[in-house]
Each structure stands twice: as C-alpha cells, then as structure tokens.
N, C-alpha and C positions, 0 to 999 in steps of 0.2 A: 489496479491487479497487481502492478507492476509494485507498486508502494507495496502491498502486503507481502511479495514476495521478498523485498528488500530485506522487512522487517523480520520476519521470520530464520532470512538469511545470516542477519546479526545476532537476532538472538543464539542460533544454533554455536556461531562465532562465538562470543562471547561464554557458551558454557562449556564449548574445547577449552576456550582457555582458560578459565575456571578452572574444570579439571585437570590440565595439564598443570596449574599452578599446583592446587589440593594434592598432586604427584609428588611434586618435588619437594614440597615442603616435606610430606613424610619420607623423610630420608636423612635418617639420621645416627648417630652413634651415640651411646650411654655407660657408661657403666650398671653391671646389674644390680646395684641397689645397695641399701646400709653396709659397710662392712665393720667389722668385730677383726682387730687384731691385739697382741701381745706385745708389750714392750718389752725390745730384746731378740724378739721374733721377727720372720718374713710372715707373708702375708697374700695369698693367690684372688687377685679379683677378675672377671672376665669382662669382658667386653662386646657390647652387643650392640648390632647391627639391624634397625629395620628402614627396609627400602623398597619402593614401590616400583622404581626404575632398575635397569637392569646398570652395578657397579664396577668399575673395572678398575677402580683404585682408590683410596683414601688417606687422610693424612690427616694427625690430630699431635697437640703437644699434652702431656700431664701435666696437671697442675698439685704439687705437691708441698703441704705445711714444712716449717722445719722440724729438722729431724727424722723424717721420709723421703726416702731415696729409693729411687728406680733402680732395680736388678737385671729382671731379664722380661721380654716378650714372648710368647710362643703363637704361633697360627693354628686352627683347631681345624677340625676336620670340615664345619662350615666354610672353613677359607682355605683353600690347599694350599697358595702361596705364602712364601717367607715373608716375614715382615722385619724391614730394616729401621736403625737406631740412629740417631742424631741425638745425643743427648737426653733431653726428655720427648724430645720429638718421634713420633711413630710415623712409617713408612709402611702401605703396602701395593702393588700392583700386578693385577693376571690380567692372563690374555683369554682365559676360559672364561667359562660362564660364572660370574660372580654369586656368592652366596645371596638369597632372594628371602624374603616372611617377615616376618612379625619377630622382633625382639631374639634374635640368632648370634651365638656368641661365635666368634672372630678371631677374637684373641685372648688369651690367659695373661695375666702381667700379674708381675713378682716383685711387692713392693719389701721395705726394708725399716720397720721402727726401730728405733736406734732403742735403746736401755732407758736412756736418760730423759726418755718421752715422756710426760706428764700423764698419768692415765684421766680422760676426756673425753669429751665430743670435740672434731676436726672435721676440716672438708677437705677432700680430693674434687677435683676435675679434668676434663677432656676440653681444652681449648683448642680453638684454632682450626676447630674442623673442616675438611674441603672433601669431598667426594665428586669422585669424577664418572658420569652416565656412559652407558656405548655408544651413546650420539658426541659423545664428547660432551656435553653440554657438561658446566659445575657447578654444583651446589654445595656453598659455604653456610656455615652456625656462625652466627654474629655472637649469639650467647653462649656459656661455659656449659656444658652437660652438668652439673655438681650432684655428689651423695656426701653421707655422713658418713666420717669414721671413727668409730669407738675404738680407743685405745685402754683396754685392762692394766692394770697394777703389774711391773713387769716379775714374776715367778723368779721366788731364792735360787740362784743356782751359787755362783764362787763371790764370797762374800769380797765387797768389793768392784766388783767388773761391773761398768754403769754400764758398757758398751756394748756389751753381749758378747765378748768376742773369747771368753772365757779366760782369760786373762787381766791381771789387775798391772796397770804399769801408768807410764805420763798419760795417756789417753784420755783411762779414768780420772784423773786430776782435773783434767781441761774439763768433763763433763760434767763434773763438783763441779768447777768453778763458774759452767753457763749455768746451772741449774739456779746458784748460790744469787749468780749478774737478774736471774729472772725471777727472781723473788718467787719460787715455785718450791714447794715439796714434793718428794720421793722416798718412800718406804729405804727402797732399794742406796737412796744416796744418804740415808739417815741412818748412817753409823752408830751413830753413838746409842741409838735409841732415845733420845727428848724429845721425840716429835718436831724436830727443827734441823735444819740443812745449815749449816751453819761452817765458821772458821774452827770449832772443836771436830767435826764432822773431817775436814781436812786434815786434820792433824792424824783423827785416826786413818787415814788411807794412808798416808805419808806410814803410819806405824805397818800397816800392812805389809807395805811395797820393801820396805825395810826387813821386814822380817822374813820373806817368801825365800 
C-alpha cells in the first residue's frame, strides 16, 4: 500500500513538473509574420507575445540585415508600459498585470530600408529574448525568432537619390559605390539605363550633383 502511494505521488509530481515545464516553454516573443517593405521607405512590424505565465518584463535584440536600420518602437494597448532602447536592444517592465494570451501584439517597431538595398528576400529576427514572470522566474530563448523580409524595388523619386532622403549628394555617391563593390544591381542606381551599375553611373551621378 505504501509503495503504491509513493508511486502515485511520484506520478503526480512528474505530471506537475511536466506541466510547469510546458507552461515555461510556451512563453516567447516573435514578429507578426513575413514583412514586405519598399527600398527607401519605412515599414512597421509588430512584436507578438505568447505567454501562459504572467510576464512582468521582457527584453530582446533586433537582428537586421545590412541597409535596414531600427527607427523607433512603441508599446501597444496590450502592453501598457513604455519600451526603452539601447541600440537595437528593447526592454520593458511593468508592475501591473502583463499582457496575456496567444500571439498578442505588445510592440510596434519601425524599421527603415535604405534605398540602396537591392530587391530580394532577407531575414530579420528577435534574438537573446529574456522574459521574467511574476514569480521572478526567468524564461530565456536560446534560438532567434526569425521571419522573412521581402524588399521591393525602390520607387523612382528624385533621380540619383539612392539613400531615400530626397537629396542627391555625397551620401548617394557612397551608396552607389557600395552597390558596385557588392556586385549588385539596382534600377535606381542604374543612372545610364544600360542595365549595369558601374563607373558610368558614378559619372552620371556626379553630373547630377554638379548641375543642381
């Protein structure tokens, strides 16, 4: 009888432990899904939280490809407290009830895609994610949560403006040099219209600047 009682107790403890582990696993941050952006423009993407525990704080680092920069972050109505930043690291803490549920938006992140970024598929991710529960336990994600970033060709605006600031200056020369050095092609950078980006386009850009 005693042995049976111990077996039942052990099974119950194992079940409780497994359930607790499952609850801890189901607490994470991720982007809302595939992102489509236009070179030279800003794009807003949501950070979603899924949590079975009451979360009181979270932190993550944005991992962005070359030419994509972090602009700002705003909290949503589901996460009432402001989000602080340190470079690409985001952090927020609350003393009230945290947002709970499945895939609830807690932050809106604005990114800027430089006009020199070639159209194609890239990847953005949330890395080094750490969440703290109301019982002061810590949940850390060891694997980045990544999604696809689809960059579309820059819309034609000011001819020679490769940085998207509506000006044509030395910054655009540097952007053009970067494209040539990378061996890439961009319609916006092909100023001669010969379907190549080379020294001839540098000269064309210099002529545009000289004639302003």
